[in-house]
Structures are given as C-alpha cells and as structure tokens.
LUMVEXVEX-949848 format. One record per residue: residue in three letters; z, y, x of N, C-alpha, C in turn. Coordinates in steps of 0.2 Angstrom, whole numbers, padded with zeros to 4 digits, always signed. Atoms other than C-alpha are relative to their C-alpha. Last residue first. Layout:
ALAZYXZYXZYX
...
// end
This chain:
GLU+0000+0001+0008-0068-0002-0058+0005+0004-0003
VAL-0006-0001+0002-0072+0004-0040+0000-0001-0008
PRO+0000-0005+0006-0088-0004-0034+0008+0001-0002
LEU-0002+0004+0006-0086-0012-0016+0000+0005-0006
GLU+0006+0003+0003-0094-0002-0002+0000-0004-0006
ASN+0003-0005+0004-0078+0008+0000-0007-0002-0002
VAL-0002+0000+0007-0069-0007+0005-0004+0005-0004
ARG+0000+0007+0003-0078-0011+0021+0001+0001-0008
LYS+0007+0002+0001-0081+0007+0027-0001-0007-0004
MET+0003-0004+0005-0063+0011+0023-0007-0001-0001
VAL-0002+0002+0007-0056-0004+0032-0004+0004-0005
LEU+0003+0007+0001-0065+0001+0048+0001-0003-0007
THR+0008-0001+0001-0060+0019+0046-0004-0006-0001
LEU+0002-0003+0006-0042+0014+0043-0007+0001-0001
GLN+0000+0005+0005-0042+0003+0058-0001+0002-0007
GLU+0006+0003-0002-0046+0018+0069-0001-0006-0005
MET+0006-0004+0003-0033+0028+0060-0006-0003+0001
ASP+0005+0000-0005-0019+0015+0064-0006+0003-0003
ASP+0006+0004+0001-0005+0020+0052-0005+0001+0005
ASN+0000+0006-0004+0011+0027+0060-0006-0004-0001
PRO+0002-0002-0007+0008+0044+0052+0000-0005+0005
GLN-0006-0003-0003+0007+0037+0034-0002+0001+0008
VAL+0000+0002-0007-0008+0035+0023+0006+0003+0004
ARG+0002-0004-0005-0003+0039+0005+0000-0003+0007
ASN-0005-0001-0005-0002+0026-0008-0003+0004+0006
ARG+0002-0005-0005-0010+0023-0024+0005+0001+0005
ARG-0005-0006-0002-0006+0008-0035-0004+0004+0005
ARG+0002-0005-0006-0016-0004-0045+0005+0005+0001
VAL-0002-0007+0001-0010-0019-0056-0002+0004+0006
GLY+0006-0005+0001-0022-0034-0056+0003+0007+0000
CYS-0001-0002+0006-0008-0048-0058-0005+0006-0002
ARG-0003+0004+0005-0011-0059-0044+0000+0002-0007
GLU+0005+0006+0001-0023-0051-0032+0003-0004-0005
CYS-0004+0006+0000-0013-0034-0034-0005-0006-0001
GLN-0001+0004+0006-0024-0019-0031+0003-0007+0001
GLN-0001+0008-0001-0022-0006-0018+0000-0003-0007
MET-0001+0003+0006-0029+0012-0018+0000-0007+0001
ILE+0002+0007+0000-0026+0020-0001+0001-0002-0008
VAL-0003+0004+0005-0025+0039+0000-0003-0006-0001
TRP+0003+0007+0001-0029+0050+0015+0004-0004-0005
GLN-0004+0006-0003-0022+0068+0014-0004-0006-0002
LYS-0001-0001-0007-0029+0086+0012+0004-0006+0003
ASN-0005-0005-0001-0028+0086-0007+0002+0000+0007
GLU-0002-0005+0006-0038+0070-0008+0006+0004+0002
PHE-0003-0005-0003-0047+0059+0005+0001+0005-0006
SER+0004-0006+0001-0052+0042-0001+0005+0006+0003
ILE-0003-0005-0004-0049+0024+0002-0003+0006-0001
HIS+0003-0006-0001-0053+0010-0010+0004+0005+0004
VAL+0006+0001+0004-0049-0008-0014-0004+0006+0001
PRO+0004-0006+0003-0035-0010-0002-0006-0001-0003
PRO+0004-0003-0005-0026-0026-0002-0003+0006-0002
MET+0004-0006+0002-0011-0029-0013-0005+0003+0005
LEU+0002-0005-0006-0003-0046-0010-0005+0005-0004
GLY+0007+0001-0003+0006-0054-0025-0002+0005+0005
GLY+0000+0002-0007+0025-0054-0027-0007-0001+0003
CYS+0006+0002-0001+0025-0053-0046-0001-0003+0007
ASP+0000+0008-0001+0043-0052-0050-0006-0003+0003
ALA+0005+0004+0003+0044-0033-0048+0000-0007+0002
ALA-0001+0003+0007+0061-0025-0046-0006-0004-0002
ARG+0000+0008-0001+0061-0021-0027+0001-0004-0007
ASP-0005+0004+0004+0066-0003-0032+0000-0007+0001
GLY-0006+0002-0003+0057+0006-0018+0005-0004-0004
PRO+0000+0000-0007+0043+0014-0028+0007-0001+0003
TYR-0001-0007-0002+0045+0010-0046+0001+0000+0007
ASP+0002-0003+0006+0040-0008-0052-0001+0008+0001
ASP-0003-0005+0003+0041-0014-0034-0003+0002-0007
VAL-0007+0001+0001+0037-0030-0025+0004+0005-0004
HIS-0002-0003+0007+0018-0031-0026+0008-0002-0001
LYS-0002+0006+0004+0015-0034-0007+0003+0003-0007
SER-0007-0001+0002+0005-0021+0003+0002-0007-0004
THR-0002+0005+0005-0011-0023+0013+0007+0001-0002
PHE-0001-0004+0006-0017-0008+0024+0002-0004-0007
CYS+0005+0003+0005-0025-0020+0037+0001+0004-0007
GLN+0006+0002-0002-0017-0012+0052-0005-0002-0005
THR+0003-0006-0003-0002-0001+0047-0007-0002+0003
CYS+0001+0002-0007+0003-0014+0034-0004+0006+0003
HIS+0006+0004-0002+0009-0006+0018-0001-0002+0007
ASN+0001+0005+0005+0024+0001+0009-0006-0005+0002
THR+0006+0005-0001+0032+0011+0022-0001-0005-0005
TYR+0006-0002+0004+0043+0025+0015-0006-0004+0001
GLY-0003-0001+0007+0060+0019+0021-0006+0003-0005
THR-0003-0007-0001+0053+0020+0039+0004+0002-0006
GLY+0000-0004+0006+0048+0002+0041+0004+0006+0002
ILE-0007-0003-0001+0043-0006+0058+0000+0005-0006
VAL-0001-0007+0002+0028-0017+0054+0007+0002+0000
LYS-0007-0001+0001+0024-0034+0063+0001+0008-0001
THR-0003-0006-0003+0006-0037+0060+0007+0001-0001
GLY-0006+0002-0005+0003-0055+0054+0003+0006+0004
CYS+0002+0000-0006-0014-0051+0045+0005-0002+0006
ARG+0008+0000-0001-0012-0054+0027-0002-0001+0007
GLU+0002+0006+0002+0007-0058+0025-0008-0001+0001
CYS+0006+0000+0005+0011-0043+0035-0002-0007-0001
THR+0006+0003-0003+0028-0045+0044-0006-0001-0005
PHE+0003+0006+0003+0042-0034+0038-0006-0002+0004
ASN+0005+0002-0005+0054-0020+0044-0003-0006-0004
GLU+0001+0008-0002+0064-0013+0030-0006-0001+0004
VAL+0003+0001-0006+0071+0005+0026+0000-0008+0002
THR-0003+0007-0003+0074+0006+0008-0003-0001+0006
ARG+0002+0001-0007+0072+0023+0000+0003-0006+0002
LYS-0006+0003-0004+0073+0022-0019-0002-0001+0007
PHE+0002+0003-0006+0061+0034-0028+0006-0003+0003
GLN+0000-0004-0006+0068+0040-0045-0002-0005+0006
LYS-0004+0003-0005+0065+0031-0062-0002+0004+0007
ARG+0004+0003-0005+0058+0043-0075+0004-0003+0006
ALA-0002-0002-0007+0069+0047-0089-0004-0004+0005
ILE-0001+0006-0004+0060+0046-0106+0002+0002+0007
MET+0004+0000-0006+0063+0061-0117+0002-0006+0004
// end
C-alpha cells in the first residue's frame, strides 16, 4: 500500500505575484483573496516541495457539495489543482472572476 502524504499546515503571509494583494495566511491559504491565483510550490498541500514555481490562475469555478471550488492551472507546467474558497476570500471578486473564467472551455 502506498502511503499518502499528509497535509502540512504552514502559516505564511504573501503578496500575490499576479495582482499585488497582500494576503494574510491562515495555514490553509493557498491563493490570493482577490484574483484567486496561487503559486505552484507544493507537490502535496503544504509541503513546499514543488520546483516549478509557476503562477496558477483560476481556469474554472464551480459550486460542488455545498461549497465553492476553484480549479487552477499552472502556467509553467500545466498541472491542475482544485481548492476550496476560503472564508476570507472576496466573494464579489469571486463572482467577477467566475464570470470571466467560466466562459473559457475546460479541457
């Protein structure tokens, strides 16, 4: 049996490299609260083991199992990740970003 790596909680503040927003980390924060872009730094959530470092803008936003989910895709290597919307995310901005990205085809 292959052991699955466990989530590693790391509390970090960061400045979004896409829009410049200063984000206060909670240990579960992986994306900007305004533009919903993250950075490809993890192989497993929180491990900071990925060498890529590419930006991961949202490519689709959906409502699943009573929660909002953001699909992000790395601009450098193409990997996709799904992340839940967090309580401190700007829901007005989420609506604007959702209208823009959901017009694009999901591959």
